[in-house]
N, C-alpha and C positions, 0 to 999 in steps of 0.2 A: 175519416181519420184526420186528426189535427196534425198540421205540419210540425208542431213542436214535439209531438209524440214520436215522430219519425227520427228525430235527432237527439233525443235525450231520454234517459231512464228517470223514474221518480227519484227525488232526493233521498228518500228513506232507504233505497237500495243502492245508493252510490256513495258509500263512505270513503272510497278510495279515489274517486275521480269526480271533480266538479262538473256541473252541467255544461258550463262553457267550454272547459277543457275537453270533455267528451265530444261535444259537437265539433270542435276544431280537429280533434284526432280523427273523427269519422270522415270529415270533409277532406283532410289531407290524404288519408288512406284511399278514399274514393278517387281522388285526382290521380294518385300514383297508379292505382289499379287500372283505371280507364286508359291512362297514357301508355302503360306497359302493354296492355292487351291490344290496343289499336296498333302500336308499333310492331308487335310480333305478327299480327295479321298482315300488315303492310309488307313486312320483310319476307313472309313465307312465299317461296317461288312456286310456280306450277310444277306439279310432280305426279307420278303414279297415274291414277285414273282421271286426274284433271284433264288430261289431253283427250281421252276418250269421250268424256261428257261435253267438253267444249266442241268437239267434232260433231257430236250427236245433235246439238242445237235444240230448239224448242218448237220446231215444226210438228204439227199433229201426227204426220206420218212417222216421224222418228220416235215420238213418244209412244205411239201405238205399237210399233215394231219392238221397241225395247220392253214394253209391258208384256207382249205376247211371247217374247223369246228369251228374256233374261230375268227381269225383276218386277215385282209388284209394287215397288216403292215409287208410286207415281209422284208423290209430293217431293220426296227427297231428290229423285232423279231430275225432276223439272227445275227445282231450285238450283241444283248443281249446274245444269246446262244453261239456265237463264243467267246466273251470276257470271259464269265463265265466258259466255258469249256476248253479253251486253254491258256488264258493269265495269267501269274503270277501276284501277287498283284501290284508289282512296275510298270509293264508294263500297267496294266489297269489304274493305277493312272496317268501315263505319257500320255497315249493316250487321256484320258478324259480331262486332263489339256490342251493339245494341241488343242483339239476340243473346249474347252471353250474360250480360247484366240483367236483361229481362228475365232470363231463366233463373238466375240466382235469386232475384227479388220474388219471383213466383214461388219457388220452393220454400223460401223463408216465410212468405206471406200465407201460403197454404198451411204450413205448420201452425202459424199463429191463429189462423181462422179455425182450424180443427181443435186447437187448445182453448178457443174462446177468448183470446187475448189480442191486444194490438201488436203490430209489428215492432220489434225491438231492433234498433240499428246494430247493437253489439252482436246479436245473433245473425243478422244479415252478413256482417263481416266474417263471422265464424263459418257460416255456410260457404261463403266464397273461398275462404282459405282452404277448407277441407275439399271442396270441389277441385281446386287447383292442385293441392298437395297429395291427395289420396286417389285421384282419378286413375283408373287402371291403365289408361292410355291417353294422356292429356293432349299430346301432339296430334294424334290421329282422330280424336273425337271432337276437338275444339278448334285447332289452328290450321289443320289441313282442310282446304275448302270442301272437297267432296266428303270428307269425314264429318265436317260441321253440318253439311246438308243432310247427312244420314243419322246424326245423333243429336247435335245441339239444337237445330231447328225443330225436328220432330218432338224432342222433349219440351221445348217451349210451347208448341201447340198442345201437346198432350197434357202437361201439368197446368198450363194456362187455362185450358178448358175445364180441368178439374177444379181449379180455384173458383172460376166463375160459376160452375155448377153448384158448388158448396155454398157460395155466397148467396145465390138466389134461393137455394134450399132453406137458408136461414132467414133471408130478408124479404122474400115475397116474389111476386111475379114481375117479369121484365116488360118493357114496352114491346110493341110489335117489331119495331126496327131492331132493337137489341136481340129479341128472340130469333129473328131471321139471321142476323149476323152470327149468332152463336150456333145456328144450324150449320153454317159454313165451317166455323171453327171446329165443331164436333166431327164433321166429315174429315177435316185435315188431321185432327187428333187420332181418329181411327185408322186412317191410311198413312200412318207415320212409321211405326216400327213394330215388327211382329210380336215380340214378347210384351213390350210395354203397352201396346195398343189393346191387346186382349185383357191383360191384367187390370189396366186402368178402367176399362169398361166394366169388368166384374166388380171392382171396388165401388164405382159410382152406382151401379145397379144395387149393390148391397146397401149403400147409404140411402138410396131412394126407398128401398124396402123398409129400412129402419125408420125412415121418416113417416111412412104409411102406418107403421105399428104405433108410433107415438102420437100422430095427429089424426090418423084415419083418412088422409087424403094426400095426393101428390099432384102438383101442377101439371097440366097437359104439356106445357113447354118442356118439362124435364123428361117426359116420356118421348117427345119428339126428338129431343137432343140425344137421348140414349139410342133411339132408332137410327139417327144420322151417324152417330159414332159407330154403331154396329154395322151399318152399311159400309163405312170406311174400312173397318176391319175385314169385312168380307171381300171387298175389292182388293185389299192387300194380300190376304192369305190365300185366296183362291185364284190368284193370277196364273194364267197358263205358263208364263215365263218361269215361275218357281219350279214347275215340273221339269221344264227343259234344263234349268240350272242344276237340278238335283242329279241329272245324268252325269255331270262332271265328277260327282262324288259317289259314283256307283260302288266303289270299293267299300265305303262305309255302310251303305244300305244293304249290301250283300251279306254283311255280318249278322249273326243271329240277334234277335231283339234283346234277349237276356244279356248277351255279351255287351251290347251297346249301353244298356242301362247300367250294368256293373262298371263299365269303363267310365261312364259319365259321373256317377255318384261316388265311385271309388277314387277317381283321380281328378277329373275336371271340376266337379262341383266344389270340393274343399278348397282347391286352389283359387276358384272364383271368389268364395266368401272371404278368404284371407286377404284378398286384394283391398278390402274395405277396412283394414285393421285400424286406421286412424279414427274413423267415425265410431267404430265399436269401442275403441279405447276411451274416447271422450265420454260416451254414454255410460261406460262402466265406472269411470272416475266419478261422474255425477251421482251414480246410484249409491256408491259406497261412501263418498265424501259428503254428499248432500242429503240424499234420501230418495224415496220413490215418488212417483207422480201423485198428485193430490186426490184424484178421484178415479172411480172405476171407468167412466166413459173415456177419460184421457188415457188411462192405461190400455184400454181396449183399442183406442186409435193408434197408439204407439205399436202395440203388438201386431195390429193389422198391417201397418206399413212395413214392419220388419218381416212379417210373413210374405208380403208382396215382393220384397227384395229377394227373399229366398226362392220364391216361386219364379221370379224373373230369370233366375239362373237354373232352376230345376227344369223349366220348360225348354231350355237349350239342349236337353237330352235328344231332341229331334234334329239338332243341327250336326252335320258331319264335321264341321270345323268351327272352333270358337276362338277367333282372334281376341286379343285383350280388349279391343275397343267394344266388343259385343257385351262386355260386362258393365258398360256404362249405365244401362237402365236400372240394374239393381242398386247402384250407388244413389240414383235419384230418389228412390223410395226411402233409403236409409237416411238421406239428408232431410227429407220431410219428417221422418220419425224423430230425428234429432231436434229439429225445429220445434215440434210439438212438446217434447220433453223439456227443452230449454225454456220455452215461453212459460210453461206451467211452473217450473221451479222458480223463475224470476218473479212470477206473480205471487209466490209464497213469501216474498220479501226476505229471502234467506241471505244472511251475511256470508255464509260458507259458499253459497252459489256464486255470489258476486266475486269473492276471492278466486274461486276456481276459474271463473270466466275471464277475469282480468289476466291471470297467469297464462291461460290458454291463448288468449288474444295476443299477449306479448310474445310468447314463444312462437305462435303461428305467424305473426307479422315478421319476426326475424327470419324464420325459415322461408317465408314467401319472398322477402326481399332478396335473399340469396338465390332462390330458384328463378325468380323473374330476371335478375341481373345476368345470371348465367345463360338463360334462354335468349335474352336480347343479344348477348354477345355471340352466341352460337348461331342464331338465326341471321344476324347481320353478316356473319362470315359466310353462311350459306347463300345469302343474297349476293354477296360479292362473287362467290364461285359461280352462281348462275349467270352472271354477266359474261364470264369466260365461256361457259357452255353455249350461250346464245351467240357469242362472237364466232365460235367454231362452226355452229350450224349455219350462220349467215354466210360465212366464207365458203362452206361446202355448197350452199345453194347458188351463190353467185358464180362460182368457178366450176359448176357442174361436176363435182367430185362423185365418185362411185361409192366411196366409203368415208365415214367420219367416226373417229374415236373420241368419246367424251370422258373426261375424268369424273369419277363418282363424287358425290358430296362427301367432304371430310368434316364431320361434326366436331366442333370444339366441345369440351366437357359441359354437360348439364347435370343438374342435381339427380335426375333419373333418366335412364336411357329412353323411357317411354314419353319423355317430354318432346321428342322430335317428330317431325312430320313423316309421312309415309314416303318411301323411296323405291317402291316397286317400279320396275323398268318395263315399259311397253314401247318397243322401238317403232312399231308400225303406227301407233296412235301419235307418237311424237313427230314422226316424219310427216304424217298427214297434216297435223296441226301447223307445222312450220313450212309446209309445201316444199319439202326437201326430198329429192329422189334418191339421195344417198342411203346406203345401209348404215344405220346408226348402231354403234356398239359402245359399251361402257367398260372402263377399267378402274381397278381400285387404286387409290393413292394413299400416301402415308403422311401428308402434310396439308396445311391450308394453302390456298392459292387465290390469286385475284388478277385483275387486268394488268397490274404493274409487274407481278412476278411471272405471270403466264402459267399455262397448264403444265403440271408436272409431266415429265417424260413417261411414256408408256413402258412398263416393265418388259 
């Protein structure tokens, strides 16, 4: 891909924005997005399960025990513990920022590849905006460290592998070194997340089957990669810890199967789909304002990805509890579908499409600036409050106190409540991490606090 193609659309489809202006606008937004994301990562304090995974460490005995007794997510759990145990704050922020923008680029590029087009920077920006503004739980899937390890990083492995799989399906055989490296990536992609791992494997197997129908052959490397990904899925899904964990939710599994199906598809499933309203709205506007995709193969790819999004939520019928962050996988497939549709419409050199896209980018940029500004303000306040909490814990440890009361985080307003990090409280994990023998409790507060104002009085 030419570097100029990455920063500019053809002149014939840019009646409203010159090539140079478009390049500068793209670069300015990229700098703002990178800076805001890195700052939010750096300001996010340790919370919730962060303490448990930091305590777990990355020793093989700990990894094995966790796999056998709680979770099959070997990749996510090891990333969590590794980053929390070894990486300084600036490095964690940098790695997660790279993962975030790597994922956005992969989603947009995968859509471009499936549409048979080059990657358009305008659609790259749109995918980023929608990821940020429509994400069912942005704070817990992206900026909370353990959440990022369970959703952001697995999605990067999963869809990154899908992109390379499709690339070599269209371009030919890889070198031996590249093929072996992709075996590792395939294993990581399979052992990533329960619903997306299974669905992506099925999608890639279908693409391989269609390739055999068209050409009469399929590279042995693709078969090996599918085998490696399938092995990763097996390691994830059949983990003994999953069975142990399910016992915590015995009340759900004790219900009749038909009741669970009715509960899921009658209440939980519609709520999940509506969480993606922004992406659905953009695609509907394109359909009625611009027109359909140009060819049957492109339409088939779009509907296939939309179906994958629906299936990613349908398969959650097996889950006893669906936190909003669990809906993240369905959003990823929809964003790829949107990228396919957008690239195909832009390739038709439609003035209506260019107008729609510019209006959407302008509106999205304005909303994103508001959202990111509010998040920076709120996360900075939480960072200040964390200093107070750490000071109280340090005092309790030094003075051998038996009890310590910590004020809860008081979040300043954000555009959406789901933009905040997780605040689940685990007193034992926190005490172990800080080597504090005191019994730790939390109490609610009604105002912001910092080291200068001190902790609010306990009610």
